[in-house]
Each structure stands twice: as structure tokens, then as C-alpha cells.
C-alpha beads as a LAMMPS data file, in Angstrom:
LAMMPS data file: protein, C-alpha beads

263 atoms
262 bonds

1 atom types
1 bond types

-500.0 500.0 xlo xhi
-500.0 500.0 ylo yhi
-500.0 500.0 zlo zhi

Masses

1 110.0

Atoms # bond

1 1 1 206.373 -260.152 142.371
2 1 1 209.223 -261.730 144.281
3 1 1 207.984 -265.296 144.568
4 1 1 206.176 -267.963 142.515
5 1 1 202.718 -269.121 143.739
6 1 1 202.229 -272.872 144.075
7 1 1 199.737 -272.947 141.213
8 1 1 201.952 -270.818 138.905
9 1 1 204.435 -273.296 137.312
10 1 1 207.575 -272.066 135.420
11 1 1 207.287 -271.602 131.677
12 1 1 209.008 -273.859 129.153
13 1 1 211.543 -271.097 128.527
14 1 1 212.486 -271.059 132.199
15 1 1 212.903 -274.847 132.144
16 1 1 215.023 -274.591 128.954
17 1 1 217.285 -272.061 130.613
18 1 1 217.625 -274.235 133.676
19 1 1 218.444 -277.411 131.653
20 1 1 220.829 -275.887 129.147
21 1 1 222.635 -273.360 131.284
22 1 1 222.126 -274.603 134.838
23 1 1 220.878 -271.200 135.782
24 1 1 217.585 -270.001 137.151
25 1 1 216.236 -268.324 140.173
26 1 1 216.381 -270.280 143.474
27 1 1 212.618 -270.103 143.815
28 1 1 212.246 -272.037 140.527
29 1 1 214.375 -274.886 141.871
30 1 1 212.365 -274.891 145.117
31 1 1 209.168 -275.001 143.079
32 1 1 210.381 -277.979 141.031
33 1 1 211.310 -279.863 144.171
34 1 1 207.763 -279.589 145.483
35 1 1 205.650 -279.585 142.279
36 1 1 204.506 -283.020 141.041
37 1 1 203.138 -281.522 137.815
38 1 1 206.462 -279.876 136.913
39 1 1 208.376 -283.043 137.723
40 1 1 206.144 -284.853 135.212
41 1 1 206.796 -282.129 132.681
42 1 1 210.559 -282.662 133.083
43 1 1 210.144 -286.407 132.503
44 1 1 208.051 -285.725 129.379
45 1 1 210.645 -283.268 128.070
46 1 1 213.410 -285.853 128.542
47 1 1 211.360 -288.453 126.646
48 1 1 210.734 -286.031 123.764
49 1 1 214.467 -285.225 123.589
50 1 1 215.383 -288.914 123.549
51 1 1 212.859 -289.595 120.781
52 1 1 214.222 -286.692 118.707
53 1 1 217.803 -287.897 119.071
54 1 1 216.856 -291.430 118.045
55 1 1 214.907 -290.188 115.006
56 1 1 217.572 -287.723 113.881
57 1 1 220.621 -289.991 114.359
58 1 1 220.414 -291.515 110.811
59 1 1 220.017 -288.035 109.358
60 1 1 223.173 -286.760 111.067
61 1 1 225.037 -289.902 109.954
62 1 1 224.053 -289.224 106.319
63 1 1 225.072 -285.563 106.617
64 1 1 228.491 -286.551 108.013
65 1 1 228.959 -289.149 105.249
66 1 1 228.107 -286.606 102.563
67 1 1 230.573 -284.130 104.044
68 1 1 233.305 -286.778 103.986
69 1 1 232.518 -287.627 100.356
70 1 1 232.581 -283.942 99.339
71 1 1 236.016 -283.525 100.923
72 1 1 237.256 -286.678 99.157
73 1 1 236.008 -285.409 95.766
74 1 1 237.621 -282.021 96.402
75 1 1 240.972 -283.682 97.115
76 1 1 240.645 -285.742 93.916
77 1 1 239.920 -282.591 91.870
78 1 1 242.922 -280.833 93.360
79 1 1 245.089 -283.856 92.560
80 1 1 243.962 -283.903 88.924
81 1 1 244.578 -280.160 88.660
82 1 1 248.069 -280.433 90.141
83 1 1 249.041 -283.624 88.279
84 1 1 249.817 -281.896 84.918
85 1 1 252.036 -279.328 86.643
86 1 1 253.809 -282.115 88.521
87 1 1 254.337 -284.030 85.285
88 1 1 255.775 -280.934 83.572
89 1 1 258.144 -280.411 86.509
90 1 1 259.325 -284.032 86.376
91 1 1 259.938 -283.822 82.619
92 1 1 261.895 -280.583 83.062
93 1 1 263.995 -282.162 85.824
94 1 1 264.713 -285.186 83.605
95 1 1 265.797 -282.903 80.763
96 1 1 268.131 -281.005 83.093
97 1 1 269.645 -284.258 84.386
98 1 1 270.029 -285.544 80.835
99 1 1 271.641 -282.302 79.718
100 1 1 274.119 -282.506 82.590
101 1 1 274.836 -286.211 82.237
102 1 1 278.320 -286.996 80.920
103 1 1 278.515 -288.086 77.295
104 1 1 280.347 -291.123 76.014
105 1 1 283.023 -288.987 74.370
106 1 1 285.793 -286.977 76.047
107 1 1 284.685 -284.056 78.179
108 1 1 286.207 -280.792 76.925
109 1 1 288.037 -278.545 79.343
110 1 1 285.915 -275.668 80.601
111 1 1 286.228 -272.213 79.124
112 1 1 287.729 -269.802 81.611
113 1 1 287.229 -266.165 80.677
114 1 1 287.086 -262.841 82.438
115 1 1 283.965 -261.678 84.199
116 1 1 281.927 -259.598 81.783
117 1 1 283.755 -259.516 78.446
118 1 1 286.772 -261.423 77.144
119 1 1 289.960 -259.368 76.600
120 1 1 290.347 -260.581 73.009
121 1 1 288.321 -262.037 70.174
122 1 1 289.982 -265.093 68.647
123 1 1 289.603 -265.764 64.921
124 1 1 290.539 -269.307 63.864
125 1 1 291.548 -270.431 60.395
126 1 1 291.194 -274.171 59.896
127 1 1 291.815 -275.367 56.385
128 1 1 289.601 -273.288 54.118
129 1 1 287.297 -272.196 56.951
130 1 1 287.683 -269.037 59.039
131 1 1 285.508 -268.449 62.097
132 1 1 285.420 -266.775 65.497
133 1 1 285.981 -269.136 68.414
134 1 1 283.106 -269.250 70.878
135 1 1 283.568 -270.140 74.566
136 1 1 284.220 -273.878 74.806
137 1 1 285.195 -274.336 71.145
138 1 1 288.078 -276.752 70.689
139 1 1 291.212 -276.200 68.614
140 1 1 293.422 -278.579 66.617
141 1 1 297.072 -278.902 65.841
142 1 1 297.733 -276.682 62.824
143 1 1 294.973 -274.151 63.561
144 1 1 296.006 -270.558 62.868
145 1 1 294.767 -268.039 65.419
146 1 1 294.494 -264.263 65.183
147 1 1 293.679 -262.009 68.124
148 1 1 291.545 -258.865 68.084
149 1 1 291.893 -256.965 71.406
150 1 1 288.680 -255.693 72.962
151 1 1 288.393 -252.425 74.954
152 1 1 287.724 -253.887 78.390
153 1 1 290.277 -251.793 80.339
154 1 1 290.498 -248.059 79.562
155 1 1 294.086 -247.756 80.852
156 1 1 295.419 -250.522 78.586
157 1 1 298.055 -249.466 76.029
158 1 1 300.078 -252.663 75.626
159 1 1 299.346 -256.380 75.407
160 1 1 301.087 -259.714 75.799
161 1 1 299.627 -263.074 74.824
162 1 1 301.167 -266.472 75.401
163 1 1 300.136 -270.060 76.007
164 1 1 300.852 -272.579 78.741
165 1 1 300.514 -276.062 77.231
166 1 1 299.888 -279.394 78.931
167 1 1 303.528 -279.666 79.963
168 1 1 303.372 -276.370 81.880
169 1 1 305.705 -274.644 79.418
170 1 1 304.952 -271.059 78.362
171 1 1 305.234 -270.041 74.724
172 1 1 305.039 -266.312 73.876
173 1 1 302.840 -265.266 70.955
174 1 1 302.888 -261.466 71.312
175 1 1 305.712 -260.572 71.485
176 1 1 306.881 -263.635 69.511
177 1 1 310.453 -263.659 70.815
178 1 1 311.568 -264.469 74.368
179 1 1 312.848 -261.466 76.297
180 1 1 311.003 -258.875 74.214
181 1 1 308.638 -256.243 75.606
182 1 1 304.884 -255.974 75.295
183 1 1 303.476 -254.939 71.922
184 1 1 301.386 -251.828 71.486
185 1 1 297.674 -252.266 71.072
186 1 1 296.429 -251.716 67.505
187 1 1 293.688 -249.266 66.657
188 1 1 290.341 -250.187 68.129
189 1 1 288.682 -252.999 66.205
190 1 1 291.895 -254.111 64.484
191 1 1 293.641 -257.453 65.003
192 1 1 297.231 -257.886 66.104
193 1 1 299.684 -258.355 63.237
194 1 1 300.224 -261.889 62.004
195 1 1 298.866 -265.138 63.419
196 1 1 300.108 -268.069 65.472
197 1 1 299.958 -271.724 64.462
198 1 1 299.265 -274.326 67.111
199 1 1 301.839 -277.098 67.460
200 1 1 301.297 -280.697 68.532
201 1 1 302.035 -280.098 72.230
202 1 1 299.446 -281.775 74.481
203 1 1 296.450 -279.610 75.284
204 1 1 294.535 -277.839 76.444
205 1 1 295.886 -274.486 75.296
206 1 1 295.763 -272.116 78.255
207 1 1 296.102 -268.626 76.838
208 1 1 297.439 -265.953 79.179
209 1 1 296.455 -262.414 78.147
210 1 1 298.044 -259.424 79.884
211 1 1 296.976 -255.811 79.330
212 1 1 299.065 -253.021 80.807
213 1 1 299.481 -249.243 80.661
214 1 1 303.269 -249.551 80.240
215 1 1 305.323 -252.296 78.531
216 1 1 306.193 -255.472 80.459
217 1 1 309.077 -257.833 79.874
218 1 1 308.286 -261.207 78.359
219 1 1 310.336 -262.868 81.115
220 1 1 308.141 -261.365 83.869
221 1 1 304.945 -262.429 82.085
222 1 1 306.366 -265.929 81.511
223 1 1 307.190 -266.334 85.196
224 1 1 303.723 -265.136 86.247
225 1 1 301.971 -267.456 83.770
226 1 1 303.936 -270.606 84.605
227 1 1 303.718 -269.990 88.354
228 1 1 299.964 -269.455 88.324
229 1 1 299.307 -272.356 85.956
230 1 1 301.370 -274.698 88.151
231 1 1 299.236 -273.995 91.207
232 1 1 295.984 -273.939 89.244
233 1 1 295.394 -270.201 89.596
234 1 1 293.501 -269.165 86.482
235 1 1 291.454 -266.318 87.923
236 1 1 291.144 -263.117 85.929
237 1 1 292.110 -260.048 87.887
238 1 1 293.833 -256.685 87.935
239 1 1 297.117 -257.046 89.776
240 1 1 300.815 -256.257 89.354
241 1 1 303.449 -257.992 87.271
242 1 1 307.026 -256.870 87.839
243 1 1 305.600 -253.922 89.799
244 1 1 303.423 -252.735 86.894
245 1 1 299.583 -252.661 87.167
246 1 1 298.138 -255.172 84.723
247 1 1 294.843 -256.820 83.842
248 1 1 295.320 -260.560 83.411
249 1 1 292.925 -263.088 81.919
250 1 1 292.990 -266.801 81.129
251 1 1 291.250 -268.396 78.136
252 1 1 291.327 -272.195 78.077
253 1 1 290.898 -273.797 74.635
254 1 1 290.214 -277.554 74.600
255 1 1 292.609 -279.231 72.159
256 1 1 291.478 -282.098 69.984
257 1 1 293.744 -284.904 68.918
258 1 1 292.998 -284.356 65.209
259 1 1 295.188 -282.305 62.928
260 1 1 293.589 -279.415 61.073
261 1 1 293.263 -280.055 57.315
262 1 1 295.631 -278.104 55.090
263 1 1 294.280 -274.945 53.433

Bonds

1 1 1 2
2 1 2 3
3 1 3 4
4 1 4 5
5 1 5 6
6 1 6 7
7 1 7 8
8 1 8 9
9 1 9 10
10 1 10 11
11 1 11 12
12 1 12 13
13 1 13 14
14 1 14 15
15 1 15 16
16 1 16 17
17 1 17 18
18 1 18 19
19 1 19 20
20 1 20 21
21 1 21 22
22 1 22 23
23 1 23 24
24 1 24 25
25 1 25 26
26 1 26 27
27 1 27 28
28 1 28 29
29 1 29 30
30 1 30 31
31 1 31 32
32 1 32 33
33 1 33 34
34 1 34 35
35 1 35 36
36 1 36 37
37 1 37 38
38 1 38 39
39 1 39 40
40 1 40 41
41 1 41 42
42 1 42 43
43 1 43 44
44 1 44 45
45 1 45 46
46 1 46 47
47 1 47 48
48 1 48 49
49 1 49 50
50 1 50 51
51 1 51 52
52 1 52 53
53 1 53 54
54 1 54 55
55 1 55 56
56 1 56 57
57 1 57 58
58 1 58 59
59 1 59 60
60 1 60 61
61 1 61 62
62 1 62 63
63 1 63 64
64 1 64 65
65 1 65 66
66 1 66 67
67 1 67 68
68 1 68 69
69 1 69 70
70 1 70 71
71 1 71 72
72 1 72 73
73 1 73 74
74 1 74 75
75 1 75 76
76 1 76 77
77 1 77 78
78 1 78 79
79 1 79 80
80 1 80 81
81 1 81 82
82 1 82 83
83 1 83 84
84 1 84 85
85 1 85 86
86 1 86 87
87 1 87 88
88 1 88 89
89 1 89 90
90 1 90 91
91 1 91 92
92 1 92 93
93 1 93 94
94 1 94 95
95 1 95 96
96 1 96 97
97 1 97 98
98 1 98 99
99 1 99 100
100 1 100 101
101 1 101 102
102 1 102 103
103 1 103 104
104 1 104 105
105 1 105 106
106 1 106 107
107 1 107 108
108 1 108 109
109 1 109 110
110 1 110 111
111 1 111 112
112 1 112 113
113 1 113 114
114 1 114 115
115 1 115 116
116 1 116 117
117 1 117 118
118 1 118 119
119 1 119 120
120 1 120 121
121 1 121 122
122 1 122 123
123 1 123 124
124 1 124 125
125 1 125 126
126 1 126 127
127 1 127 128
128 1 128 129
129 1 129 130
130 1 130 131
131 1 131 132
132 1 132 133
133 1 133 134
134 1 134 135
135 1 135 136
136 1 136 137
137 1 137 138
138 1 138 139
139 1 139 140
140 1 140 141
141 1 141 142
142 1 142 143
143 1 143 144
144 1 144 145
145 1 145 146
146 1 146 147
147 1 147 148
148 1 148 149
149 1 149 150
150 1 150 151
151 1 151 152
152 1 152 153
153 1 153 154
154 1 154 155
155 1 155 156
156 1 156 157
157 1 157 158
158 1 158 159
159 1 159 160
160 1 160 161
161 1 161 162
162 1 162 163
163 1 163 164
164 1 164 165
165 1 165 166
166 1 166 167
167 1 167 168
168 1 168 169
169 1 169 170
170 1 170 171
171 1 171 172
172 1 172 173
173 1 173 174
174 1 174 175
175 1 175 176
176 1 176 177
177 1 177 178
178 1 178 179
179 1 179 180
180 1 180 181
181 1 181 182
182 1 182 183
183 1 183 184
184 1 184 185
185 1 185 186
186 1 186 187
187 1 187 188
188 1 188 189
189 1 189 190
190 1 190 191
191 1 191 192
192 1 192 193
193 1 193 194
194 1 194 195
195 1 195 196
196 1 196 197
197 1 197 198
198 1 198 199
199 1 199 200
200 1 200 201
201 1 201 202
202 1 202 203
203 1 203 204
204 1 204 205
205 1 205 206
206 1 206 207
207 1 207 208
208 1 208 209
209 1 209 210
210 1 210 211
211 1 211 212
212 1 212 213
213 1 213 214
214 1 214 215
215 1 215 216
216 1 216 217
217 1 217 218
218 1 218 219
219 1 219 220
220 1 220 221
221 1 221 222
222 1 222 223
223 1 223 224
224 1 224 225
225 1 225 226
226 1 226 227
227 1 227 228
228 1 228 229
229 1 229 230
230 1 230 231
231 1 231 232
232 1 232 233
233 1 233 234
234 1 234 235
235 1 235 236
236 1 236 237
237 1 237 238
238 1 238 239
239 1 239 240
240 1 240 241
241 1 241 242
242 1 242 243
243 1 243 244
244 1 244 245
245 1 245 246
246 1 246 247
247 1 247 248
248 1 248 249
249 1 249 250
250 1 250 251
251 1 251 252
252 1 252 253
253 1 253 254
254 1 254 255
255 1 255 256
256 1 256 257
257 1 257 258
258 1 258 259
259 1 259 260
260 1 260 261
261 1 261 262
262 1 262 263
């Protein structure tokens, strides 16, 4: 059938399709234009739709309100879950700030050592006590220090150790006399002979340790130490002193104003 008889009105499904999608066969539109019964049906359908919308409006309002409340409760639960973690983070940050805050007392000079391991272990005798200095430990006038070389450079056969005090003056420890050559390294694990006693020169004590495969002159090491200390170069490195390959390291010992008690 290609047409719609006058007494054969469109079904409700055809009217739904026409209202919701604006589609439909042309003959349906022509039928609606000329059918009084179908025009009444359209008016009735519009009235039913209006009544449904008016009746359901409070229901949709309640549904929307409940959805808003559920989202609000979910946000509150998330906040209470995250609050303890936030509090822990704030406490940790406060502890870090407190740990880094300057104290009322004097701030010790930083320990400057070689990357990896230090070239020597320093044993300090202070009065009746003997102990190994840890990084950052301070020293006093009258402390006696002994040095135990550590195997950090396989080519090392000789060592020199001296100190640049607060005046920028270099004092040789090993060898103990100006102009002498480097001393031979002792057997592994053994300390260098003798000890050095710290004087009352202003601190800190900036120890300059030089390891080399062949002996170096004390004068060349002195010049290198004083020159680098004057310009603030205290970086550990492998370089050359007087043309000889050498591994150099700085160890800065904060110096207290007190005098070590007698043994």
C-alpha cells in the first residue's frame, strides 16, 4: 500500500516518531493536516505530556538534590581519609625545618672529604680519651692526632699531610720538616709514625692530604695547599703537583676555643 486511506489514522508509534525525530512519511503529514480526529489526538498527547512533566518535576528535584548530597558526602569522606596523611606530611616538614634551623651556638665548619672514602682515618687523643674522628667532629688546642692511610688509590706509594690554619699558613705534619720529601706509606692498616699536636692557631684546621706514586717536595705541596686555600679551592681530585700525578684531598676540622685537658 502506498497511501493512507482517510479512515486509517497513523498509529501512536508513527506520531511518536514524528514528534521526537521530525521524521515521517509525507502522506502522514498530509493526513494530519486534513484529519480532525488526529489533530485532537495531538492536543490530547500534548496535555498528557504537560501533566506528566508537572507531576514528575518534584521527583526530579529530589533526585538531583540526593545526587548533590551524595557527592558532598563523598568529598567529606575523601577529606577525612586524606587529612591524616596531610598531617603526617606537615609534621615531617616541620621536623625537617627544625633540624635545619640554626642553633643558638656557633655553627661548625662543614666537613669536606673526598667522594667515596676519606684518604686517611684520624685517631684523636684528648686527655685520657682516644677516639676516631667522625666527619664534622671538632678538635681542640692540645689534641694529638694520628693518621692511618686508607687504600683509596692503588698507585699511591707516598703521602704528605699538612694543615692550613685560619691565617692561611701551611704547617707540614708528614714530613715534619720543611723542604723534606714525601714519606712512604706504612703497611696497610698501620698508622703513620708519631702524632701531631694541635697548637692555638685560629681554626678551622684544613688538612691537606696528598697521595702520590713518587715522592714530592714539601715546598711544592706547601705552595699548592696555600694557593688553593687562598682562593677557596678545597675540591678533592687527581691532578699534578710539581709535574707528578697526585691524589689530593681536603679534610676540614672545626676547631673549638677550649683547650684539651691534660692526659
